[in-house]
N, CA, C and O of each residue as an XYZ file, in Angstrom:
844
protein
N      -2.300    -22.217      6.716
C      -2.101    -20.892      7.294
C      -2.650    -19.832      6.344
O      -2.453    -19.919      5.132
N      -3.333    -18.840      6.889
C      -3.897    -17.761      6.084
C      -2.869    -16.634      5.989
O      -2.426    -16.104      7.008
N      -2.493    -16.273      4.764
C      -1.505    -15.209      4.556
C      -2.099    -13.977      3.881
O      -1.538    -12.885      3.965
N      -3.231    -14.156      3.216
C      -3.846    -13.050      2.474
C      -5.345    -13.272      2.459
O      -5.815    -14.402      2.329
N      -6.093    -12.185      2.592
C      -7.545    -12.286      2.645
C      -8.159    -11.194      1.778
O      -7.805    -10.019      1.876
N      -9.077    -11.611      0.939
C      -9.766    -10.668      0.052
C     -11.254    -11.002      0.069
O     -11.639    -12.137     -0.214
N     -12.077    -10.036      0.393
C     -13.506    -10.306      0.466
C     -14.304     -9.047      0.745
O     -13.797     -7.932      0.620
N     -15.559     -9.239      1.124
C     -16.446     -8.108      1.372
C     -16.384     -7.696      2.842
O     -16.379     -8.544      3.734
N     -16.338     -6.401      3.079
C     -16.285     -5.873      4.435
C     -17.694     -5.845      5.026
O     -18.525     -5.029      4.629
N     -17.953     -6.741      5.976
C     -19.275     -6.824      6.592
C     -19.430     -5.875      7.777
O     -20.492     -5.283      7.974
N     -18.356     -5.735      8.572
C     -18.475     -4.927      9.782
C     -17.132     -4.311     10.140
O     -16.081     -4.927      9.961
N     -17.185     -3.082     10.649
C     -15.987     -2.403     11.138
C     -16.140     -2.137     12.631
O     -17.164     -1.613     13.069
N     -15.124     -2.497     13.411
C     -15.110     -2.191     14.833
C     -14.004     -1.199     15.130
O     -13.367     -0.680     14.214
N     -13.773     -0.932     16.408
C     -12.717      0.008     16.783
C     -11.334     -0.495     16.389
O     -10.480      0.287     15.971
N     -11.114     -1.799     16.522
C      -9.795     -2.336     16.203
C      -9.868     -3.636     15.403
O      -8.883     -4.370     15.326
N     -11.010     -3.921     14.816
C     -11.144     -5.157     14.043
C     -12.173     -4.995     12.933
O     -12.979     -4.064     12.932
N     -12.121     -5.926     11.991
C     -13.097     -5.953     10.897
C     -13.589     -7.383     10.722
O     -12.911     -8.338     11.100
N     -14.771     -7.513     10.145
C     -15.308     -8.822      9.781
C     -15.363     -8.871      8.265
O     -16.034     -8.057      7.630
N     -14.651     -9.834      7.690
C     -14.536     -9.944      6.239
C     -15.188    -11.241      5.776
O     -14.894    -12.313      6.305
N     -16.072    -11.142      4.790
C     -16.714    -12.316      4.206
C     -15.936    -12.735      2.972
O     -15.853    -11.981      2.002
N     -15.367    -13.934      3.001
C     -14.585    -14.449      1.881
C     -14.924    -15.917      1.673
O     -14.759    -16.728      2.584
N     -15.393    -16.261      0.490
C     -15.736    -17.647      0.196
C     -16.829    -18.190      1.083
O     -16.828    -19.378      1.404
N     -17.764    -17.350      1.487
C     -18.860    -17.793      2.339
C     -18.514    -17.927      3.805
O     -19.346    -18.366      4.599
N     -17.293    -17.553      4.182
C     -16.844    -17.647      5.572
C     -16.516    -16.244      6.085
O     -15.903    -15.447      5.375
N     -16.927    -15.949      7.318
C     -16.615    -14.655      7.915
C     -15.357    -14.737      8.761
O     -15.251    -15.594      9.639
N     -14.414    -13.862      8.506
C     -13.146    -13.840      9.241
C     -13.047    -12.550     10.055
O     -13.170    -11.452      9.513
N     -12.823    -12.699     11.363
C     -12.586    -11.518     12.187
C     -11.090    -11.230     12.197
O     -10.284    -12.104     12.518
N     -10.727    -10.009     11.848
C      -9.318     -9.647     11.697
C      -9.007     -8.415     12.548
O      -9.691     -7.396     12.456
N      -7.974     -8.523     13.369
C      -7.485     -7.375     14.127
C      -6.703     -6.478     13.175
O      -5.854     -6.962     12.426
N      -6.979     -5.189     13.196
C      -6.284     -4.264     12.295
C      -5.475     -3.250     13.098
O      -5.773     -2.980     14.261
N      -4.450     -2.695     12.461
C      -3.554     -1.763     13.131
C      -4.194     -0.388     13.293
O      -5.038      0.004     12.486
N      -3.801      0.337     14.321
C      -4.285      1.713     14.466
C      -3.980      2.565     13.237
O      -4.771      3.435     12.871
N      -2.837      2.319     12.601
C      -2.467      3.129     11.434
C      -3.303      2.794     10.204
O      -3.186      3.476      9.186
N      -4.134      1.773     10.271
C      -4.992      1.412      9.136
C      -6.370      2.068      9.213
O      -7.204      1.860      8.332
N      -6.608      2.846     10.245
C      -7.946      3.411     10.432
C      -8.360      4.330      9.282
O      -9.528      4.352      8.893
N      -7.412      5.080      8.743
C      -7.747      5.971      7.628
C      -8.193      5.162      6.413
O      -9.153      5.521      5.731
N      -7.481      4.065      6.152
C      -7.846      3.178      5.040
C      -9.239      2.602      5.268
O     -10.057      2.578      4.348
N      -9.514      2.139      6.480
C     -10.813      1.536      6.780
C     -11.939      2.565      6.734
O     -13.062      2.250      6.342
N     -11.634      3.784      7.132
C     -12.649      4.838      7.141
C     -13.193      5.089      5.736
O     -14.342      5.497      5.569
N     -12.356      4.841      4.732
C     -12.776      5.098      3.352
C     -13.638      3.970      2.783
O     -14.176      4.106      1.684
N     -13.777      2.864      3.509
C     -14.519      1.705      3.015
C     -15.902      1.620      3.652
O     -16.097      1.981      4.813
N     -16.853      1.132      2.862
C     -18.231      0.972      3.328
C     -18.434     -0.463      3.794
O     -18.030     -1.402      3.109
N     -19.064     -0.639      4.970
C     -19.320     -1.972      5.518
C     -20.798     -2.315      5.406
O     -21.648     -1.431      5.294
N     -21.096     -3.634      5.440
C     -22.485     -4.082      5.371
C     -22.658     -5.188      4.356
O     -21.680     -5.669      3.783
N     -23.912     -5.601      4.127
C     -24.151     -6.704      3.187
C     -23.732     -6.345      1.771
O     -23.442     -7.229      0.965
N     -23.699     -5.052      1.464
C     -23.199     -4.587      0.172
C     -21.899     -3.818      0.369
O     -21.613     -2.857     -0.346
N     -21.124     -4.253      1.342
C     -19.890     -3.550      1.688
C     -18.835     -3.602      0.600
O     -18.903     -4.406     -0.329
N     -17.856     -2.720      0.745
C     -16.759     -2.653     -0.221
C     -15.850     -3.875     -0.091
O     -15.839     -4.562      0.930
N     -15.096     -4.118     -1.146
C     -14.108     -5.192     -1.113
C     -12.889     -4.711     -0.336
O     -12.459     -3.566     -0.474
N     -12.350     -5.592      0.470
C     -11.168     -5.263      1.264
C     -10.095     -6.311      1.020
O     -10.395     -7.495      0.866
N      -8.849     -5.871      0.985
C      -7.713     -6.778      0.781
C      -6.731     -6.566      1.920
O      -6.310     -5.441      2.187
N      -6.371     -7.646      2.585
C      -5.458     -7.557      3.721
C      -4.415     -8.670      3.669
O      -4.741     -9.820      3.375
N      -3.173     -8.328      3.952
C      -2.143     -9.335      4.173
C      -2.259     -9.757      5.638
O      -2.425     -8.920      6.526
N      -2.171    -11.046      5.872
C      -2.502    -11.593      7.190
C      -1.289    -12.207      7.890
O      -0.478    -12.903      7.279
N      -1.193    -11.928      9.182
C      -0.263    -12.640     10.058
C      -1.124    -13.516     10.970
O      -1.958    -13.008     11.719
N      -0.918    -14.822     10.904
C      -1.781    -15.798     11.584
C      -1.102    -16.293     12.857
O       0.070    -16.669     12.835
N      -1.838    -16.291     13.961
C      -1.264    -16.717     15.245
C      -2.229    -17.643     15.975
O      -3.426    -17.373     16.072
N      -1.677    -18.739     16.484
C      -2.495    -19.670     17.263
C      -1.586    -20.427     18.219
O      -0.513    -20.891     17.832
N      -2.013    -20.548     19.451
C      -1.242    -21.301     20.443
C      -2.210    -21.962     21.410
O      -3.412    -21.700     21.384
N      -1.670    -22.820     22.262
C      -2.512    -23.535     23.226
C      -3.106    -22.592     24.268
O      -4.051    -22.948     24.970
N      -2.541    -21.379     24.363
C      -3.048    -20.407     25.331
C      -4.194    -19.572     24.764
O      -4.832    -18.811     25.491
N      -4.455    -19.718     23.449
C      -5.516    -18.943     22.816
C      -6.735    -19.820     22.564
O      -6.604    -20.960     22.119
N      -7.901    -19.294     22.846
C      -9.124    -20.069     22.611
C      -9.467    -20.146     21.124
O     -10.180    -21.051     20.693
N      -8.959    -19.198     20.350
C      -9.205    -19.207     18.908
C      -8.034    -18.534     18.200
O      -7.308    -17.751     18.814
N      -7.843    -18.826     16.926
C      -6.744    -18.211     16.178
C      -6.898    -16.689     16.122
O      -8.009    -16.161     16.161
N      -5.774    -16.008     16.031
C      -5.754    -14.553     15.908
C      -5.249    -14.188     14.521
O      -4.150    -14.581     14.130
N      -6.051    -13.437     13.781
C      -5.652    -12.943     12.465
C      -5.397    -11.448     12.580
O      -6.248    -10.702     13.064
N      -4.227    -11.016     12.137
C      -3.893     -9.595     12.155
C      -3.709     -9.142     10.713
O      -2.957     -9.755      9.955
N      -4.393     -8.070     10.337
C      -4.394     -7.626      8.945
C      -3.530     -6.398      8.704
O      -3.431     -5.505      9.546
N      -2.902     -6.378      7.520
C      -2.003     -5.287      7.136
C      -2.340     -4.828      5.724
O      -2.802     -5.611      4.894
N      -2.101     -3.548      5.467
C      -2.394     -3.008      4.142
C      -1.401     -3.489      3.095
O      -1.748     -3.592      1.919
N      -0.171     -3.787      3.502
C       0.838     -4.235      2.543
C       1.795     -5.216      3.209
O       1.783     -5.395      4.427
N       2.618     -5.841      2.386
C       3.524     -6.874      2.889
C       4.638     -6.313      3.759
O       5.104     -6.982      4.681
N       5.071     -5.074      3.467
C       6.144     -4.493      4.265
C       5.708     -4.255      5.708
O       6.481     -4.473      6.641
N       4.462     -3.804      5.887
C       3.948     -3.628      7.247
C       3.958     -4.961      7.993
O       4.344     -5.034      9.160
N       3.528     -6.009      7.297
C       3.508     -7.330      7.938
C       4.926     -7.797      8.265
O       5.167     -8.354      9.336
N       5.850     -7.574      7.354
C       7.232     -7.998      7.576
C       7.836     -7.278      8.788
O       8.545     -7.884      9.591
N       7.548     -5.990      8.906
C       8.049     -5.239     10.062
C       7.423     -5.766     11.357
O       8.107     -5.916     12.369
N       6.135     -6.040     11.314
C       5.433     -6.589     12.476
C       6.072     -7.903     12.920
O       6.247     -8.131     14.116
N       6.421     -8.767     11.968
C       7.036    -10.055     12.307
C       8.373     -9.842     13.016
O       8.746    -10.628     13.887
N       9.089     -8.791     12.647
C      10.329     -8.479     13.360
C      10.020     -7.978     14.772
O      10.712     -8.320     15.731
N       8.980     -7.171     14.880
C       8.625     -6.598     16.178
C       8.264     -7.687     17.192
O       8.625     -7.588     18.365
N       7.558     -8.714     16.746
C       7.166     -9.767     17.694
C       8.315    -10.729     18.014
O       8.162    -11.639     18.829
N       9.473    -10.519     17.362
C      10.647    -11.317     17.732
C      11.291    -10.777     19.013
O      12.148    -11.431     19.607
N      10.872     -9.583     19.431
C      11.381     -9.002     20.678
C      10.787     -9.774     21.860
O       9.595    -10.083     21.870
N      11.607    -10.075     22.833
C      11.157    -10.840     24.002
C       9.969    -10.160     24.686
O       9.968     -8.949     24.904
N       8.973    -10.959     25.016
C       7.765    -10.488     25.715
C       6.901     -9.538     24.894
O       6.065     -8.824     25.449
N       7.095     -9.523     23.586
C       6.248     -8.700     22.718
C       5.302     -9.627     21.958
O       5.673    -10.186     20.926
N       4.085     -9.788     22.468
C       3.114    -10.653     21.820
C       2.480     -9.989     20.615
O       2.611     -8.778     20.439
N       1.792    -10.759     19.778
C       1.202    -10.204     18.556
C       0.156     -9.120     18.803
O       0.118     -8.129     18.075
N      -0.687     -9.290     19.807
C      -1.713     -8.271     20.070
C      -1.075     -6.970     20.537
O      -1.451     -5.891     20.080
N      -0.111     -7.071     21.443
C       0.576     -5.877     21.944
C       1.342     -5.178     20.827
O       1.345     -3.950     20.744
N       1.990     -5.961     19.970
C       2.751     -5.376     18.864
C       1.834     -4.647     17.894
O       2.149     -3.550     17.433
N       0.693     -5.266     17.588
C      -0.255     -4.636     16.664
C      -0.776     -3.323     17.234
O      -0.854     -2.321     16.522
N      -1.132     -3.325     18.512
C      -1.683     -2.114     19.133
C      -0.633     -1.018     19.289
O      -0.966      0.164     19.378
N       0.643     -1.421     19.321
C       1.720     -0.431     19.444
C       1.989      0.305     18.135
O       2.606      1.370     18.135
N       1.531     -0.256     17.029
C       1.828      0.351     15.726
C       0.855      1.498     15.444
O       0.008      1.426     14.553
N       1.013      2.557     16.241
C       0.148      3.730     16.120
C       0.748      4.801     15.221
O       0.103      5.812     14.943
N       1.966      4.590     14.771
C       2.627      5.515     13.850
C       3.118      4.735     12.639
O       3.300      3.520     12.722
N       3.337      5.417     11.507
C       3.818      4.724     10.310
C       5.076      3.909     10.591
O       5.908      4.287     11.416
N       5.197      2.801      9.901
C       6.333      1.899     10.097
C       7.661      2.632      9.961
O       8.583      2.387     10.740
N       7.773      3.533      8.980
C       9.034      4.248      8.759
C       9.456      5.028      9.998
O      10.639      5.055     10.340
N       8.504      5.661     10.671
C       8.815      6.454     11.866
C       9.302      5.550     12.999
O      10.265      5.878     13.691
N       8.635      4.418     13.183
C       9.049      3.482     14.241
C      10.437      2.920     13.936
O      11.288      2.828     14.821
N      10.654      2.546     12.673
C      11.944      1.971     12.280
C      13.080      2.977     12.464
O      14.163      2.617     12.926
N      12.832      4.228     12.106
C      13.873      5.247     12.288
C      14.195      5.443     13.765
O      15.353      5.623     14.141
N      13.164      5.406     14.590
C      13.395      5.544     16.034
C      14.269      4.403     16.549
O      15.137      4.612     17.396
N      14.037      3.205     16.037
C      14.850      2.050     16.439
C      16.287      2.231     15.976
O      17.223      2.006     16.743
N      16.465      2.637     14.722
C      17.814      2.806     14.173
C      18.564      3.940     14.866
O      19.783      3.873     15.026
N      17.843      4.972     15.274
C      18.477      6.131     15.919
C      18.495      6.016     17.443
O      18.906      6.945     18.138
N      18.047      4.872     17.953
C      17.999      4.611     19.400
C      17.209      5.698     20.139
O      17.608      6.167     21.206
N      16.114      6.070     19.557
C      15.276      7.143     20.093
C      14.234      6.560     21.055
O      13.096      6.292     20.668
N      14.637      6.372     22.303
C      13.739      5.793     23.310
C      12.492      6.650     23.534
O      11.388      6.105     23.563
N      12.627      7.975     23.694
C      11.421      8.797     23.909
C      10.384      8.647     22.801
O       9.182      8.630     23.066
N      10.853      8.539     21.561
C       9.917      8.362     20.450
C       9.159      7.041     20.590
O       7.942      7.005     20.406
N       9.853      5.978     20.909
C       9.214      4.666     21.024
C       8.235      4.612     22.197
O       7.231      3.903     22.137
N       8.524      5.354     23.255
C       7.612      5.326     24.405
C       6.307      6.062     24.116
O       5.370      6.001     24.913
N       6.241      6.751     22.989
C       4.980      7.395     22.603
C       4.031      6.413     21.918
O       2.882      6.756     21.639
N       4.496      5.211     21.649
C       3.641      4.172     21.077
C       2.799      3.554     22.189
O       3.253      3.454     23.328
N       1.595      3.146     21.871
C       0.697      2.573     22.879
C       1.306      1.335     23.538
O       1.739      0.406     22.856
N       1.332      1.335     24.857
C       1.775      0.161     25.596
C       3.276     -0.027     25.682
O       3.736     -1.049     26.191
N       4.056      0.936     25.197
C       5.518      0.805     25.209
C       6.116      1.750     26.251
O       6.074      2.971     26.100
N       6.672      1.161     27.307
C       7.367      1.944     28.322
C       8.853      2.020     28.016
O       9.314      1.508     26.996
N       9.598      2.661     28.906
C      11.034      2.858     28.680
C      11.785      1.535     28.572
O      12.599      1.362     27.665
N      11.526      0.608     29.475
C      12.247     -0.663     29.446
C      11.917     -1.462     28.190
O      12.796     -2.089     27.598
N      10.654     -1.438     27.790
C      10.268     -2.153     26.570
C      10.916     -1.505     25.348
O      11.376     -2.204     24.444
N      10.952     -0.177     25.318
C      11.582      0.534     24.201
C      13.059      0.169     24.099
O      13.575     -0.051     23.003
N      13.731      0.107     25.235
C      15.152     -0.258     25.243
C      15.350     -1.690     24.756
O      16.329     -1.995     24.074
N      14.418     -2.558     25.111
C      14.509     -3.956     24.673
C      14.295     -4.061     23.156
O      14.970     -4.840     22.483
N      13.359     -3.277     22.629
C      13.111     -3.258     21.182
C      14.368     -2.804     20.448
O      14.765     -3.407     19.451
N      14.987     -1.740     20.946
C      16.204     -1.223     20.313
C      17.329     -2.247     20.392
O      18.040     -2.468     19.412
N      17.493     -2.868     21.553
C      18.559     -3.862     21.725
C      18.395     -5.031     20.762
O      19.382     -5.597     20.294
N      17.150     -5.392     20.466
C      16.881     -6.543     19.599
C      16.929     -6.188     18.120
O      17.434     -6.969     17.313
N      16.409     -5.018     17.755
C      16.182     -4.716     16.338
C      17.088     -3.653     15.742
O      17.100     -3.479     14.524
N      17.847     -2.939     16.560
C      18.732     -1.918     16.000
C      19.707     -2.549     15.011
O      20.333     -3.567     15.305
N      19.827     -1.936     13.843
C      20.677     -2.491     12.799
C      19.987     -3.497     11.909
O      20.611     -4.051     11.004
N      18.692     -3.751     12.150
C      17.968     -4.763     11.377
C      16.749     -4.210     10.642
O      16.084     -4.942      9.910
N      16.451     -2.925     10.832
C      15.214     -2.397     10.241
C      15.449     -1.169      9.359
O      14.532     -0.380      9.129
N      16.681     -1.012      8.869
C      16.974      0.127      7.996
C      16.128      0.135      6.744
O      15.766      1.200      6.244
N      15.811     -1.034      6.235
C      14.957     -1.144      5.043
C      13.623     -0.438      5.268
O      13.126      0.255      4.381
N      13.054     -0.612      6.436
C      11.738     -0.029      6.731
C      11.844      1.467      7.005
O      10.898      2.217      6.762
N      12.996      1.898      7.512
C      13.204      3.324      7.766
C      13.234      4.117      6.473
O      13.029      5.331      6.481
N      13.488      3.439      5.361
C      13.527      4.100      4.057
C      12.149      4.253      3.441
O      11.988      4.940      2.432
N      11.154      3.615      4.042
C       9.803      3.697      3.486
C       9.285      5.123      3.542
O       9.616      5.886      4.449
N       8.457      5.473      2.546
C       7.776      6.755      2.592
C       6.756      6.709      3.711
O       6.238      5.642      4.041
N       6.453      7.904      4.319
C       5.449      7.945      5.375
C       4.076      7.976      4.784
O       3.260      7.307      5.418
N       3.604      8.616      3.676
C       2.288      8.499      3.065
C       2.319      7.028      2.781
O       1.357      6.483      2.241
N      25.163    -10.690      6.673
C      25.663    -11.803      7.329
C      27.029    -11.455      7.719
O      26.664    -10.763      8.669
N      28.161    -11.378      7.759
C      29.362    -10.978      8.460
C      30.496    -10.733      7.529
O      31.071     -9.645      7.555
N      30.866    -11.706      6.683
C      32.041    -11.537      5.835
C      31.657    -10.858      4.542
O      30.507    -10.943      4.112
N      32.626    -10.170      3.903
C      32.354     -9.566      2.612
C      31.996    -10.634      1.596
O      32.389    -11.789      1.764
N      31.256    -10.283      0.539
C      30.898    -11.262     -0.475
C      32.142    -11.928     -1.032
O      33.130    -11.258     -1.333
N      32.098    -13.231     -1.168
C      33.272    -13.963     -1.617
C      33.465    -13.873     -3.116
O      34.584    -14.063     -3.592
N      32.429    -13.593     -3.873
C      32.535    -13.516     -5.326
C      31.756    -12.319     -5.844
O      30.896    -11.770     -5.156
N      32.073    -11.930     -7.064
C      31.341    -10.837     -7.704
C      29.875    -11.213     -7.889
O      28.994    -10.353     -7.880
N      29.630    -12.500     -8.055
C      28.253    -12.982     -8.207
C      27.442    -12.717     -6.937
O      26.274    -12.336     -7.015
N      28.057    -12.918     -5.771
C      27.389    -12.624     -4.502
C      27.022    -11.148     -4.416
O      25.908    -10.790     -4.034
N      27.969    -10.307     -4.775
C      27.751     -8.860     -4.707
C      26.614     -8.443     -5.635
O      25.770     -7.628     -5.264
N      26.595     -8.994     -6.821
C      25.535     -8.654     -7.779
C      24.169     -9.088     -7.262
O      23.174     -8.397     -7.480
N      24.115    -10.228     -6.582
C      22.845    -10.713     -6.036
C      22.336     -9.777     -4.939
O      21.138     -9.512     -4.847
N      23.258     -9.277     -4.107
C      22.882     -8.339     -3.045
C      22.343     -7.052     -3.643
O      21.309     -6.544     -3.211
N      23.044     -6.527     -4.637
C      22.612     -5.289     -5.301
C      21.263     -5.486     -5.965
O      20.391     -4.622     -5.878
N      21.090     -6.614     -6.626
C      19.827     -6.886     -7.329
C      18.660     -6.962     -6.339
O      17.584     -6.425     -6.600
N      18.880     -7.629     -5.211
C      17.816     -7.736     -4.200
C      17.435     -6.357     -3.661
O      16.255     -6.053     -3.484
N      18.448     -5.530     -3.402
C      18.179     -4.187     -2.885
C      17.453     -3.333     -3.914
O      16.507     -2.622     -3.574
N      17.887     -3.395     -5.161
C      17.240     -2.614     -6.219
C      15.779     -3.017     -6.376
O      14.902     -2.162     -6.502
N      15.525     -4.309     -6.369
C      14.140     -4.786     -6.515
C      13.262     -4.278     -5.375
O      12.129     -3.851     -5.602
N      13.783     -4.325     -4.154
C      12.995     -3.863     -3.002
C      12.753     -2.361     -3.060
O      11.651     -1.892     -2.777
N      13.783     -1.611     -3.427
C      13.637     -0.152     -3.497
C      12.607      0.264     -4.539
O      11.809      1.172     -4.306
N      12.629     -0.403     -5.687
C      11.720     -0.030     -6.781
C      10.326     -0.612     -6.572
O       9.332      0.109     -6.658
N      10.252     -1.911     -6.300
C       8.951     -2.594     -6.251
C       8.184     -2.345     -4.956
O       6.954     -2.288     -4.965
N       8.902     -2.196     -3.841
C       8.228     -2.093     -2.545
C       8.270     -0.696     -1.939
O       7.351     -0.300     -1.222
N       9.337      0.052     -2.226
C       9.496      1.350     -1.572
C       9.247      2.533     -2.498
O       9.340      3.682     -2.067
N       8.933      2.269     -3.762
C       8.510      3.331     -4.666
C       9.610      4.181     -5.277
O       9.325      5.254     -5.810
N      10.860      3.734     -5.216
C      11.941      4.473     -5.858
C      11.874      4.305     -7.377
O      11.420      3.277     -7.879
N      12.331      5.328     -8.099
C      12.526      5.168     -9.539
C      13.816      4.379     -9.753
O      14.713      4.407     -8.911
N      13.906      3.677    -10.881
C      15.058      2.804    -11.126
C      16.377      3.567    -11.061
O      17.340      3.102    -10.452
N      16.415      4.735    -11.688
C      17.655      5.522    -11.710
C      18.030      5.964    -10.301
O      19.196      5.900     -9.911
N      17.044      6.408     -9.549
C      17.274      6.860     -8.176
C      17.750      5.706     -7.298
O      18.669      5.865     -6.494
N      17.116      4.541     -7.459
C      17.491      3.370     -6.666
C      18.932      2.959     -6.946
O      19.703      2.688     -6.025
N      19.286      2.916     -8.229
C      20.648      2.510     -8.581
C      21.675      3.491     -8.021
O      22.759      3.090     -7.599
N      21.331      4.773     -8.021
C      22.257      5.786     -7.514
C      22.531      5.594     -6.024
O      23.688      5.602     -5.604
N      21.472      5.419     -5.216
C      21.690      5.286     -3.767
C      22.403      3.975     -3.435
O      23.177      3.910     -2.480
N      22.139      2.932     -4.228
C      22.823      1.653     -4.004
C      24.309      1.783     -4.318
O      25.151      1.330     -3.543
N      24.633      2.398     -5.450
C      26.040      2.565     -5.834
C      26.796      3.417     -4.820
O      27.945      3.127     -4.490
N      26.142      4.472     -4.328
C      26.786      5.335     -3.334
C      27.043      4.573     -2.034
O      28.092      4.733     -1.411
N      26.079      3.746     -1.631
C      26.240      2.967     -0.403
C      27.371      1.952     -0.538
O      28.168      1.785      0.386
N      27.446      1.281     -1.671
C      28.495      0.284     -1.886
C      29.873      0.948     -1.949
O      30.877      0.359     -1.549
N      29.902      2.173     -2.452
C      31.168      2.900     -2.528
C      31.633      3.306     -1.124
O      32.821      3.235     -0.811
N      30.677      3.733     -0.283
C      31.032      4.128      1.085
C      31.507      2.943      1.912
O      32.389      3.077      2.760
N      30.909      1.775      1.655
C      31.247      0.593      2.457
C      31.388     -0.633      1.559
O      30.432     -1.390      1.394
N      32.559     -0.835      0.982
C      32.780     -1.968      0.070
C      32.658     -3.332      0.748
O      32.561     -4.355      0.070
N      32.664     -3.353      2.093
C      32.616     -4.632      2.818
C      31.198     -5.129      3.049
O      31.005     -6.147      3.715
N      30.209     -4.438      2.517
C      28.815     -4.871      2.686
C      28.669     -6.316      2.220
O      29.127     -6.681      1.137
N      28.020     -7.138      3.058
C      27.951     -8.569      2.752
C      26.537     -9.118      2.657
O      26.360    -10.320      2.460
N      25.530     -8.270      2.793
C      24.149     -8.742      2.685
C      23.258     -7.579      2.273
O      23.631     -6.413      2.405
N      22.072     -7.916      1.772
C      21.122     -6.871      1.388
C      20.723     -6.049      2.608
O      20.517     -4.839      2.505
N      20.613     -6.705      3.764
C      20.243     -5.992      4.991
C      21.285     -4.942      5.347
O      20.933     -3.821      5.714
N      22.570     -5.294      5.242
C      23.635     -4.330      5.518
C      23.596     -3.189      4.508
O      23.865     -2.037      4.848
N      23.259     -3.519      3.271
C      23.166     -2.497      2.231
C      22.055     -1.504      2.549
O      22.242     -0.297      2.390
N      20.906     -1.991      2.996
C      19.813     -1.091      3.377
C      20.237     -0.191      4.539
O      19.902      0.993      4.569
N      20.978     -0.761      5.496
C      21.434      0.044      6.630
C      22.349      1.168      6.153
O      22.258      2.297      6.635
N      23.226      0.855      5.212
C      24.156      1.863      4.700
C      23.417      2.937      3.905
O      23.754      4.118      3.992
N      22.416      2.533      3.135
C      21.602      3.506      2.396
C      20.911      4.444      3.377
O      20.885      5.657      3.172
N      20.358      3.887      4.430
C      19.664      4.705      5.438
C      20.624      5.686      6.102
O      20.290      6.856      6.290
N      21.814      5.210      6.456
C      22.793      6.099      7.090
C      23.181      7.236      6.154
O      23.342      8.380      6.580
N      23.330      6.905      4.870
C      23.692      7.928      3.890
C      22.623      8.993      3.751
O      22.937     10.178      3.647
N      21.361      8.583      3.748
C      20.267      9.545      3.626
C      20.152     10.391      4.888
O      19.797     11.569      4.825
N      20.450      9.791      6.024
C      20.338     10.499      7.302
C      21.392     11.605      7.406
O      21.122     12.682      7.938
N      22.601     11.324      6.889
C      23.685     12.305      6.986
C      23.745     13.221      5.777
O      24.417     14.253      5.795
N      23.024     12.825      4.712
C      23.115     13.580      3.477
C      22.255     14.737      3.395
O      22.262     15.441      2.385
């Protein structure tokens, strides 16, 4: 399975690129929100180097594998959640990502149907289905910049949850260490029953929304 692709940009299309890597040309579907990034790159036999995180899809209904490219791992992770929604295929999900991930995630968390219907190919019923499936699961992405059930049974569990959240906030979301620790501590204080990193991200998001 292809998870990451790095090579020379041979050709740019409206919604895809051709990347030469290791002597092989790969056609990759790219998101609408990646157009600004692609616009800055030169294509051709002396084209610029391009780096993409890849979501690979192949089924008996497809004549060839589908590669979808993302600028970073968080975009890909959010996309993988989006295609978990019933009747949301990879091509439709990719084309729907016409706004930054943070904006889409906030709309899901806030149950903002009108906002979601502004995405390409998303009607009211589809927006409601996305919210029903993903609400409460994408707070981590809602915290991005636009440019399990029971409480932890041991202190060790709690420390692992905090550590995972701190690492994600600093390494993936661009928080400073002091700032990350502050929002995590405040979230844990508001809700001592937090039992997973995902719940912790949701609490952090709620705190920022009301704060």
